[in-house]
C-alpha positions, 0 to 999 in steps of 0.5 A: 298610292293616291292613284291606287286609292282613287282606282279602288274607290272608283271600282267600289263605287260601281260606276258604269259608263254609257247610257242607263237604260230607260224603259220606253213610255207607253204610247199616249193614245186613249183608244185603239180605233178612230171611232169609239167602239160600240157597247156591244155587237149585234146578235143573230139566231143560231150558232155563233149569233150571241151578242158580245159586249166589250169590257174596257180594262177587262182581265184576260184569262191565261187559258182564254180558249176555255171560254169557248166551252169546248172540251175537245179543244181544251184537251187538244191544247193541253196535249199540244202544250205538253208535246209540242217540239216548238215549245221544247225548243223555246224552253231550251233556248231560254235555259241556254241564255240563262246558263250563258248569263250565269257563266259570265256573272263570275267575272265580277268576282276574283278567279282562283286557280290551283296548280300542281306541276312537276317538271324535269329540267337540266339548265345550262351553266350559262344561264347562271353566269358560269358557262363551264359549270356542269349542272345535273338534271333535276325534278322540280315540283310546284304547288301554288294558288293564283288569284286574279281580278279585273277591276270593273271600274267603268262597268264594262263587265256589268254592261255585258251582264246587263246585255246578257240578262236582256237576252234572257228576258228576250228569250223568255218573252219569245217562249211566251210568244211561242206558247201564245202562237201555238194555242192560237194556231190550234184554236184557229185550226180547230175552228177551220175544221168546224167550218169545213165540216159545216160546209160539207154538211150543207153541201151534202144536204143540198146534194140530197135535195138535188138528187130527190129533185132529179129522181122526180124530174126523170120520172116526169120526163118518162111520163112525157111531162117535161123536156129532156133539157130540164133533166140535163140541167138538173143533172148538171147542177147536181154534178157541180154541187158534187165538185165542191165536196172533194175540195172540202174533204181535201182541206179538212184532211190538211187541217187535221194533219196540221192539228196533229203536227201542232201537238207534236204528232205525225200526220198519220196519227190524225185519226186520234184527233177529236172532231170539231163542230161549230155547234160544240163551241160557245161564243164568249159574251164578254170581250175584255179590251185592255187599256192602251196604257197597259197593252204594251206590257202584255204583248210578248212580241213588244216585250221581246222587242223592248229587251232587244232595245235594252241589250242595244243600250247595254252594248253602247255601255260596253263600247264606251267602257272599252275607251277607258283603262282596264286594270288587272290585279294578280297574286300567286302563292305556292311552294317549290321543291326538288323532292315532292316530300319537301313541298310546304317545308320552310324555305320552299315558299314562292309568291308574287303580286302584280298589277297591270293597266291597259290604256287604249292609246291608238287603234286607228279610230276603231274603238270610237267607230265601234261605239258609234256603230253600237249607238246606231244599233240602239237607234235601229232597235228603238225604231224596230220597237216603235214599229212593233208597237204600231203593228200591235195596235193595228192588230187590235184595231183590226180585230175589234172592227172585225168583231163589230162587222162580223156580227152584222155580217152574220145577222144579214147572212142569217136573214139571207139564208132564211129567205133563200130557204123559203124561196127554195121551198116555194120553188119545189112546191111549184115545180111539183104542180107544174106552176113554174119552170125548172130554171127557177128551181135550179136558180133557187137551189144555187142561191140556197146552197151559196147562202148555206155555205156563206152562213157557215163561214160567217159563223166561223168568222165570229169564233175565229176573230174572237180568238184573234182578239185574245191573241192580239191582246197578249193571251193573258200569260201574266195571269198564269201561275208560273210564267216563263222563268226569267220573264218579268210581269212588270 
């Protein structure tokens, strides 16, 4: 009786062997980069030239892409979030993890089963100790209720449920990661399309200028004013410029196919896509930069990795509990009769109670080895968590520096484009009046073409790296009104 009372008391106390999970402390770092960030970035004239200001501890909106002020982008992301099979799959995976957790939660309670049976029997007399007795066949009816309960004295079931809940939270953060990745990929693809359209327009402008120059040169050649080599040189330059256009058009078509698929559409439906141009985007003037101490609670990949660490900790508890006794209680009450109408009559009651104890004694070291394996798994999860955190901090540091130098690059490229344009204008005028060679004109055309393309690319880089900052900082999912069910904002 004393042993029984002690076992019941231990079960009610709810102790669970193994380590209690403790959330990792935030990294003890004060900044993302070795050098202090400037207050803001440089400005430049034209598209994407807005000077941006870093706001330490600033809040990230959940629909951060709206800061680019592009209605076409907002509409397409809205359609993608509603129709993406990637998000549907992530939601289904999360629901499955939740239902698996719910199915196992009942193991903490007694199980109750009702049984109704009928069997036709003919026992032999030997079974009754009368070998020569003749017993006629009869039908036996039974109706009973059975109750069984496994005492979770050492927390095995609770640790298993703890691991399953960690898996639920893991899938929740995976879903948030899919949400963030989808939005970021659409923004990146839209900006890529806008960049390609800008490069195509620059190429067409250059082609138009070169065609005009070719017509002028051919006319001068007919009048005997220039050599045929000058005509051939201009034709070759025009042909080289034309080569770039099909390549840009190919990349544009592929980008639009990607945008269609990201939204859950077939590539053939890309014609319904809105067109994206750099001029339609606005660069956010304020850039929020989360504090390093709170950053690890914002990145979905870090939170996912932490939940895997939590599950690994619980697995150590399960393996530890398997070293201890397992106690099962059971009870049965019912009625048996040879006639179905006699069920529940006096004298037909049957019942039984029981208790079982399973004490591991010898398993060849398997249970201890399993526990050591789970401890190694926890160490592995801890190392992977730290690696994820380090990589996340690197992502933010890279993009912060990129934003700083993107602004300087755009400013320099704007100056270079203006200088190349002035040089080309002067060369055009000089050629018209015969004051310079066509070689100088061709060189000026090449320099201006290159400067225009690099300017468009520099403008697109500022937009793309601004979007990359919001992605690197977690995308503001915690500010959404209804984040994934099962995901904690803590």
